[in-house]
Every structure is written in C-alpha cells, then in structure tokens.
C-alpha positions as a Markdown table, in Angstrom:
| # | Residue | x | y | z |
|---|---|---|---|---|
| 1 | Met | 10.7 | 2.2 | -2.4 |
| 2 | Glu | 12.9 | -0.8 | -1.6 |
| 3 | Leu | 11.4 | -3.9 | 0.1 |
| 4 | Lys | 14.0 | -3.6 | 2.9 |
| 5 | Asp | 12.6 | -0.2 | 3.8 |
| 6 | Val | 9.0 | -1.4 | 4.1 |
| 7 | Arg | 7.7 | -2.4 | 7.5 |
| 8 | Val | 4.3 | -2.7 | 9.2 |
| 9 | Gly | 3.1 | 0.6 | 10.5 |
| 10 | Leu | 5.0 | 2.7 | 7.9 |
| 11 | Arg | 3.1 | 5.6 | 6.4 |
| 12 | Val | 3.2 | 5.4 | 2.6 |
| 13 | Glu | 1.7 | 6.8 | -0.6 |
| 14 | Val | 0.3 | 4.4 | -3.2 |
| 15 | Pro | 0.0 | 5.3 | -6.9 |
| 16 | Leu | -3.1 | 7.3 | -7.8 |
| 17 | Arg | -4.0 | 4.8 | -10.5 |
| 18 | Met | -4.5 | 2.1 | -7.9 |
| 19 | Val | -6.8 | 4.3 | -5.8 |
| 20 | His | -8.8 | 6.6 | -8.2 |
| 21 | Asp | -9.9 | 3.9 | -10.6 |
| 22 | Thr | -12.0 | 2.2 | -8.0 |
| 23 | Tyr | -12.2 | 4.7 | -5.1 |
| 24 | Pro | -12.1 | 8.2 | -6.7 |
| 25 | Trp | -13.0 | 9.9 | -3.3 |
| 26 | Lys | -10.0 | 8.4 | -1.5 |
| 27 | Glu | -6.6 | 9.9 | -1.0 |
| 28 | Pro | -3.5 | 7.8 | -1.9 |
| 29 | Tyr | -2.1 | 7.8 | 1.7 |
| 30 | Gly | -2.2 | 5.0 | 4.2 |
| 31 | Thr | -0.4 | 2.6 | 6.6 |
| 32 | Val | 1.3 | -0.7 | 5.8 |
| 33 | Ile | -0.7 | -3.4 | 7.6 |
| 34 | Glu | 0.8 | -6.6 | 6.2 |
| 35 | Ile | 3.7 | -7.9 | 4.1 |
| 36 | Asp | 2.9 | -11.2 | 2.6 |
| 37 | Ser | 5.4 | -13.5 | 0.8 |
| 38 | Phe | 4.1 | -16.7 | -0.7 |
| 39 | Met | 6.3 | -19.5 | -2.0 |
| 40 | Gly | 9.2 | -17.2 | -2.9 |
| 41 | Asn | 7.2 | -14.8 | -5.0 |
| 42 | Glu | 7.6 | -11.1 | -4.8 |
| 43 | Pro | 6.0 | -10.0 | -1.5 |
| 44 | Arg | 2.5 | -8.3 | -1.6 |
| 45 | Ile | 2.1 | -5.4 | 0.6 |
| 46 | Arg | -1.3 | -4.4 | 2.0 |
| 47 | Val | -1.9 | -0.8 | 2.7 |
| 48 | Leu | -4.9 | 0.5 | 4.7 |
| 49 | Leu | -5.9 | 3.8 | 3.2 |
| 50 | Asp | -6.8 | 6.8 | 5.4 |
| 51 | Gly | -10.4 | 7.8 | 5.8 |
| 52 | Glu | -13.7 | 6.7 | 7.3 |
| 53 | Met | -14.2 | 3.7 | 5.1 |
| 54 | Ala | -11.7 | 0.8 | 5.4 |
| 55 | Val | -10.1 | 0.3 | 2.0 |
| 56 | Val | -7.1 | -2.0 | 1.7 |
| 57 | Val | -4.9 | -1.8 | -1.5 |
| 58 | Val | -2.5 | -4.6 | -2.4 |
| 59 | Cys | 0.7 | -3.5 | -4.2 |
| 60 | Arg | 4.4 | -4.2 | -4.6 |
| 61 | Ala | 7.2 | -2.4 | -2.8 |
| 62 | Ser | 8.3 | -0.8 | -6.0 |
| 63 | Asp | 4.9 | 0.9 | -6.3 |
| 64 | Leu | 5.1 | 2.6 | -2.9 |
| 65 | Asp | 6.6 | 6.0 | -2.0 |
| 66 | Tyr | 7.2 | 7.7 | 1.4 |
| 67 | Glu | 4.4 | 9.9 | 2.5 |
C-alpha cells in the first residue's frame, strides 16, 4: 500500500508474521489509529487490531494491505 493511501480510520490487513509471532490468537485485521513521522524518517503506522484485547502493531505503509 502507498503512504498517500493510508489515513487514520482506514481498515487494513497487516502481515501475518507481525501478528502470529507474538499474538497467535489474533486476526491480522485492524484500523489505522496513528501515522507518525519523526525527523524525516519513513512514517510509522500504528494499527489497532480487532478483538477484545487492545493490541497495537507498528508497521510501514509498504507492509499494509487493504482489508
């Protein structure tokens, strides 16, 4: 996914490797809650995963896909 397409509130799918290594019971779907760019570096995107437990995954725009 391109960075220009990412916005807060967008429903996305994160890579399985980012979820199942630490949270094997979670599904890789969630909502973008923050886009953070620090000192000109590649922006970090925080995604709140679906489910009862609040899990936030930090990734790059290139790692995301549309749900």
